[in-house]
C-alpha positions in Angstrom: 26.7 25.3 -68.5 27.8 28.1 -70.5 24.4 29.5 -70.7 24.7 30.1 -67.3 27.4 31.9 -65.9 26.9 33.3 -69.1 24.3 34.9 -67.7 26.2 35.2 -63.7 28.8 37.1 -65.3 26.4 39.7 -67.1 24.5 40.3 -63.2 21.2 37.4 -63.4 20.5 35.6 -59.8 20.8 31.6 -61.6 19.5 29.0 -59.3 18.8 25.8 -61.8 16.8 23.9 -61.3 16.9 20.1 -62.0 15.4 17.2 -59.5 18.1 14.4 -60.7 20.8 17.1 -59.9 19.0 19.7 -56.9 21.2 19.0 -53.5 24.3 20.2 -55.9 25.6 23.1 -56.7 26.8 24.5 -60.2 29.4 27.4 -60.6 28.1 28.1 -56.4 24.4 28.0 -57.6 22.9 25.1 -55.3 20.0 23.3 -57.7 16.8 23.3 -57.3 14.2 20.0 -57.1 11.2 21.9 -58.6 10.4 25.5 -60.4 8.7 26.8 -57.6 12.1 26.4 -54.3 13.7 28.7 -57.4 10.8 31.1 -57.3 10.9 34.6 -57.1 10.8 34.2 -61.3 12.5 36.6 -63.5 13.0 34.9 -66.3 12.9 30.7 -66.8 15.4 29.8 -69.7 14.2 26.5 -70.8 16.7 23.4 -71.7 14.1 20.6 -71.7 12.1 18.7 -75.0 9.3 20.5 -76.4 6.6 17.9 -74.5 7.9 19.1 -71.2 7.6 22.9 -72.5 3.3 23.1 -71.9 3.8 22.3 -67.8 7.0 24.3 -67.6 4.5 27.4 -68.6 2.1 26.0 -66.7 4.2 26.9 -63.7 5.4 29.2 -64.4 2.3 31.2 -65.4 1.9 30.2 -61.5 4.1 31.1 -59.7 4.7 34.7 -61.9 7.6 34.6 -64.4 8.1 37.4 -65.8 9.8 35.7 -69.0 10.4 32.4 -70.2 12.7 31.6 -73.0 13.6 28.6 -75.2 16.4 27.5 -76.5 17.4 26.8 -79.4 14.9 23.8 -80.6 12.1 24.0 -78.0 8.9 25.1 -79.6 5.9 25.3 -78.5 2.8 28.1 -79.9 0.1 26.8 -77.4 1.9 27.3 -74.2 3.9 30.4 -75.6 0.3 31.8 -76.6 -0.9 30.7 -72.7 2.3 32.4 -71.4 1.6 35.3 -73.4 -2.2 36.3 -72.6 -0.8 35.9 -69.1 1.4 39.2 -69.8 5.2 36.9 -70.1 7.8 37.5 -72.5 7.9 35.0 -73.8 11.3 33.6 -76.6 11.3 30.6 -78.0 14.1 28.4 -80.2 17.4 30.7 -79.4 19.9 31.4 -77.1 20.1 34.5 -74.6 24.8 34.7 -75.6 24.1 33.9 -79.4 21.4 37.0 -78.8 23.4 38.7 -77.0 26.5 38.9 -79.1 24.3 39.8 -81.9 22.0 42.4 -80.7 24.0 43.6 -77.5 21.0 42.3 -75.3 21.9 42.0 -72.0 24.6 44.5 -69.3 28.6 44.6 -71.0 
């Protein structure tokens, strides 16, 4: 939830997606059950095991996401290739909070 808080503080409109927590709220935001319930999508920040990334990427492509950010330890080269071929920016094995501290990527 620290990453979500960070993104909210930096002006991102965040919709958490988790079928097990759907209907609850996190940081004042309603949790959606499915990715399509959170559309339109700009950035998808993936906190799932790498084995689940392929299906998420395929759905992100279908829903027209602009970028996919896979958290530390989350890597799927084949899914990343499909996303890039669809024009989606992909970041793997990185955390936006850590990268912002290092590179100042977001609004401050």
